[in-house]
FIDRENTOR-922250 format. One record per residue (C-alpha): x, y, z; residue in one letter. Coordinates in steps of 0.5 Angstrom, whole numbers, plus 500, padded with zeros to 3 digits. Example, Ala and Ser with C-alpha at 12.3 -4.5 7.8 and 13.67 -1.06 7.14 Angstrom:
2
525491516A/527498514S/
END
This chain:
365
606518509X/602524510X/595526513X/592526506X/594519504X/592516511X/585518510X/583513505X/585508509X/581510515X/575511511X/576504508X/576501515X/570505517X/566502511X/569495513X/566495520X/560497517X/559492512X/561487518X/556489522X/550489517X/553482515X/552480522X/545483522X/543479516X/546473519X/542474526X/535475522X/536469518X/538465524X/532468528X/527466522X/530459521X/529458528X/522460529X/520456523X/524450525X/520451532X/513451528X/515445524X/516441531X/510444534X/506442528X/509435528X/507435536X/500436534X/500443538X/500448532X/495451528X/490447524X/490447517X/484451516X/487456521X/493457516X/489457510X/485463514X/492467515X/494466508X/487469505X/487474510X/494476509X/493476501X/486480502X/490486506X/496486502X/492487496X/489493499X/496495501X/498494494X/493499491X/495504496X/502503494X/501504487X/499512488X/506513492X/510509486X/506513481X/507520484X/514518486X/516516479X/514523476X/515528481X/521524485X/518525492X/513521497X/506524497X/505522505X/498525504X/496519500X/494515506X/488521507X/486520500X/485513501X/481515508X/477520504X/475514499X/473510505X/469515509X/465517502X/464509502X/461509509X/456515507X/454512500X/453505503X/449507509X/444511504X/443505500X/442501506X/437505509X/433505502X/433498501X/439497496X/444493500X/439486500X/439481494X/444479489X/442484484X/441490488X/447489492X/452489486X/449495483X/450498490X/457496491X/458499484X/455506486X/459506492X/466504488X/464510483X/463515488X/469513492X/473513486X/470520484X/471523491X/479520492X/480523485X/478530486X/481530493X/488528490X/487533484X/486539489X/492537493X/496537487X/493544484X/493547491X/499544495X/504541490X/504545483X/507552486X/512548489X/514544483X/521547482X/523547490X/527543493X/524536494X/524537502X/519542501X/513539498X/515533502X/514537509X/508540505X/505533504X/505532511X/502538513X/496536508X/495530511X/494533518X/489538515X/485533512X/485528518X/483534522X/478537517X/474530517X/475530525X/471536525X/466534520X/464527523X/467527529X/473522532X/468516533X/469510528X/464509523X/461502521X/459500514X/453496513X/454489514X/454485507X/448480506X/449473509X/451470502X/457475502X/459472509X/458465506X/465461504X/466459497X/471454493X/474448496X/479453500X/473455504X/474463503X/469468505X/465471500X/467478502X/475476501X/474473494X/470480492X/476484495X/481480491X/477480485X/476488485X/484489487X/486484481X/481488476X/484494478X/491492478X/490489471X/486496468X/492500471X/497496467X/493496461X/492504462X/499505463X/502500458X/497501452X/494508452X/497514449X/496518456X/500512459X/506513455X/506520456X/506518464X/512514463X/515519458X/514524464X/517520469X/523518465X/525526463X/520531464X/524536460X/525532454X/518530454X/516537454X/520538448X/516532444X/510536445X/507532451X/503537456X/507535462X/502539467X/496535465X/500529465X/502530472X/495531474X/493525471X/498521475X/495524481X/488522479X/490515477X/493514484X/487517487X/482513484X/486506486X/486509493X/479510493X/478503491X/482501496X/478505501X/472501499X/475495500X/478496507X/471498509X/468492506X/473488510X/474491516X/467495516X/470500521X/473507518X/475514521X/479520520X/485516522X/483510518X/488512512X/494513517X/497506519X/495503512X/498509508X/505508512X/504501511X/503502503X/509506503X/513501506X/510496501X/512501495X/519501498X/519493499X/517492492X/521498489X/519505489X/517507482X/515500480X/508499479X/508491479X/513491484X/509496489X/503491488X/507485489X/510489495X/503490498X/501482497X/508480501X/507485506X/500483508X/502476508X/508476512X/504481517X/498476517X/502469518X/509471521X/507473528X/503466529X/508462525X/515465527X/514469533X/509464537X/513458537X/519461540X/514463546X/514471545X/507473548X/502477545X/504476538X/497479535X/500485538X/506485534X/504485527X/505492526X/512491528X/513485524X/511489518X/517494519X/522489521X/520486514X/522493511X/529493514X/530486512X/529487505X/533493505X/539490508X/539485503X/536489497X/537496498X/533498491X/527493493X/525486491X/524489483X/528495483X/527502483X/525506477X/527513477X/527519473X/534521469X/536526474X/535521480X/540516477X/546516480X/
END
């Protein structure tokens, strides 16, 4: 047998060992989760676990935070679907929306627009509109200045450029507003009250409603409008779309703009829920939103939103439901590690994400 004939056997053995290793990791991860859940059930049965109200609060908090991850993840998926690269500056577009929300809400609060139901609703609409405009203009400017000249370059170049744009925006905001966290005005007392039989805080209900309306509006836009059909056509094949008379440049700008608008909405919701924003607000949520997009399936809008909800839910619930019953200390500090562990676990079982990637024709294997 020649050396050439022996090579496939060596490759097969290597792949076999890799498969065995990955299988062992899968089994170990599932065993760890199973033991943690069993310990939680036994703890609850012994009356030493979480109360029903605490568990309900974890679920509501997780879904609220996950909805914001999902809104940000939509921008990652839309740009990836059209241009085939990840725009890592998208987290800073979200930050721009959050900072403009802080500026606008502070001005409205100082002018007495933050009290009373009618005034607060009007003020919130104004804050949302301005945040959406700022985030949309920011992402359009980024596309025109940083990405369009590199459109025909290897994908690594615009990817590195997006990281540079991210740092530039962070430092620009640091220079303008300083490093200290900025606090949004407190919502009116009636927004802090608990509603429905689930006793959900009004602010979290508002976040969920706005996120749901935004997602529904995006779905209608992408699936039912002429512009949305053009976006899907460009995502499928830019050259064929151009031959069919679609303005590819304008469609790409529209894709960036819509993703920026979703990030602007998420920025306002983040400020309402956590009240503190800064120049670094977009970094970690942006990374987690990218994680959510990968979990759901990059390029898949519905999958990205579902991935965000799942990530927020697991991040909120898993530390206290799985890690704490196992005696792991300081579990509240491990939520970020849990979020990325979920990404690894999902990719081990389904590398294309839960709902599958949606790739352009040239990206398919």
